[in-house]
N, C-alpha and C positions, 0 to 999 in steps of 0.2 A: 584684532579682527573686527571689522565694522560690517555688520550684516544689514544695517539700515541704510540702503541706498535711497536715492531720491524718489524712485518709483514707490517703494514700500512706505516711505514716510508720507507720501501723498495719499496712499491707500489707507494708512492708519487714520489719517485726519478725516478722510471722507467716510470710510466704512466703519470705523470704530468710535473715534472721538465725537464726531457730530451726532450719531445716533445716541451715544451716552448722554450728551447734553439734552437731547430730546426725550430721554427716558425710554428709548427703543432698545431695551436690553437684549431681547431675543435676537435682533439683527446684529447687534454688537458681538454677542457671543458666537454667532455663526461665523462672523468675519475674523474673530480672534483665532479660531481654529484654522481657518484658511491661511491667514497671514503667518501664523506660527509655522505652518507647513512650508511656506515659502522661505521663511528664515532658516529653517532646518536644511532645506535644499541649497541654500547659499553657503553653508559651511563646507569648506574644501573636504574632499573625500578623506584625505589623510588625517584630518582633524576631527572628523565626525564622531568617532568612537570616544575621543577624549572629552569633547564638549557636549554633544548630545542634545536631547530635547529640553532638558532642564535649563541649559544655558540659554536657549531661545526664549524660554518662558521668562527668565530673568531679564533678558534684554527688552522684551516686549512690555513687561509690567513696569520696568523702570521708565521706559519712554512714555507710556500712558500716564503714569503718575506725574511725570514732569510736565506733560502737556496740560493735564487737568489743573496743576498748580499754577502754571502760567496764565491759564484762563480763569483763575480764581473760582474754579468749580468745586463742589463739595466732594472731594476725593473719597472720604470715608463713606459717605452715604452711597456713592456710586459703587464702590468696591464691595460693600456689603450686599447690595442688590445683585451684583454680578455673582458673588459667592453663593447666595441663596438660590439663584436661578441656574447656576451651572450644573451640568450633568456629566461631565467627563473631567479627567485629571488635568487636561490642558487648560481649559477655561477656568477651572477651579484654582489651578496653580497660578494663573495670571492674577486672579482676584486676590489670592494670598500674597502674591508679590506686592501688589498695590497696598494691601492692608499692612504689610510689614513696614512700609514707609510711613503710613499713617500712625503706626504704633510708636514711631520715634517721637511723636508729639504727645501721644497719650497711650501709655503702656496698657493700662487696665482695660480699655474699651475694645482692644483687639483680641484679648485672651479667649473669649467664648468662641470666636471663629477658628482660632488655631486649635483649640481643644476639640472642636467638631471635626476639623480636618485630620487631627491626630488619631481619630477613631474611625476614619472613613473606610469603606469597603475596599477601595482601590489603594494598593500599596504605594503607587506613585504619588497619590495625594498625601499620604502619611509622610513619605520622604520629603516632599516639597515643604510640608509644614515645618519639619525639623530644620531644613536648610534655610528657609526664610526667617526662622525665628532667631537665627544667629546674630543678625544685626541688632536685635533687641537686647540680647545678652550683653553685647558690647556697650550699648547705651545705658542700660539699666542693670548692671551686674547684681546688685543686692536684691532688687525686686525679682529678677529672674531666678536667683538662687532660692529665694523663699517660695516662689511658685513651684519650682522643681521639687523642693522638699515636701510639698503637699502632694504632688503628682506621684512620687515614688511610693506613697502609701495607698494609692488608688487600687481598687479591685480590678480595674481594667488593665490588662497587660499592654495594650496599645499606648496608654498614657504613660506607663512606666518606661516603655521603649522610647517614647517621645522625649522624656526627660534625659535619658542617656544619650540618645542620638543627637539631640540638639547641642550637647556638650562636646561632641567630637571636634577636635581642633582642625577643622577644615574650612576652606573658603574664607568667609568674612570674619570668622572668629578664631583665626590662627593665634590671636593674642592669648588664647587659653593655654598655649604652651608655656607662657610666662608665669602662670600661676596654677600648677597642677593641683594644689591643695583645694582650689575652688571647685574643680571638677570632682575630685575625690570626696569632697564633703557631701556630694549627692550620690555618687556611685557606691559609696560604702553601704548605703541602705539597700543596695541591690546585689550584694555579694553572695547572697543565698537564693537568688532568683531562680525559680523553677520553671517558669514559662519560657519556651525556646526563643520566642521573638525578642523580648527585651534582654534575655540572657546573652544572646548573640551580640547585641549592641554593646553590652557592658564589656564583653571580651574584646570586641573590636576597639573599643575606646581605650582600654588598657594597652592594647597592641600599638595604637597610635602614640600613646604617651611614651612607650618604650623606645621610640625613635629618638627622643630627646633625653629621657630619664631611664636608661636601662637598669641601673642599679636599684632605683626606687621600685620599678616594676618587678624586678627579681625578688625584692623583699616582700612585696605584696603577694606574688605568686606562691612563695614559700608559706606565707601565713594561710593562704587559701587552701593549699594542699594539706597543711598540718591541721586544719580545722576538722578534717574528716567528713565534711559535707560533700556529697556527690555533685551538687550543683555548683558549689564553690570550686570544686576540682575542675569541672567543665570550663568554667570561666578562666581559671588559671591556665589550662591547656590552650585555650583560644588566645589568651593574652601573649603566648609565646610564639605566635606564628611569624613574627619578625625577628625575635631574639634567636630563634633556632638557626637562622641563616648565618649568624655570627658565631655563636657558641653552642653548637648542637649537643655536645657532651654535657655541658653544664645544665642545659635545659632538661635533658633526659634524666640527669641525676636528681634535680629538684622535683620533677614530675614522677620519679620512680618508675621509669619505663625504659625499655630497650630500643624503642623506635618511636618516632614522632611523625604523624601523618597529617598533612594539610593539603586538601585538594588532590592534585596528581603527584605531589612530591612526598617522598618518604625518606626520612633521615633514620638510618639504622646505626646503632652503637658500634656494631662490628665493622662498619665502613670507615670508622674514624680511628686513628691511632693517637694515643696520648703521647705527648712529648716527654 
């Protein structure tokens, strides 16, 4: 799906790239928001829910970075100025997207900006930070792992959430499915997480892993339940939201419940017959 038609490409060059080169950041930020809206409107109705605004942010940030690179412009300096001057999740997301490409050349220098975004007031910015960080994990797995191991010890629950959410095997880092031990080396430090925001991410992450490694997750769920810790149990329960679709009785047995509720769906033991 190509959202960048000839008209929009021309507008990006005139309204965003040229002002950036002239250091007219306020003008560029204003047009980033407008062009992002145009990109969003270009998504076919039937695909808009699946792709959404983050997809348009990815497309726009990738193109801006590409143009700045071709023009030999200082992409890092420009993206940091955009980040610092941005006031909404759209423009800040585009700045993060550009920074993520800059991070492929220098991991350490982009970390402060991702850390700031991970603790932002807007949840959309926090989610964008985790999503864009994925390409850096792929390029620098060992550095990223050490960074996450520091974040999981933070007093800030948003940073702990960032560590877990960045490791979900989605989008650009589906390769994490190939090495679940890498993800678990970080998640295990959050298995007693008491704050709802990062705790939910840990449960979701285990649920993702269950798609490829159901038996491994069953084993983890049992350990979490047997620990007797209420937060660990909550994570175990959340981790089963996909497993329960396949083996509801087994899930309820491990969780020691007679029904499993997730969103609008309720699995009741009495509704299933053992063979």
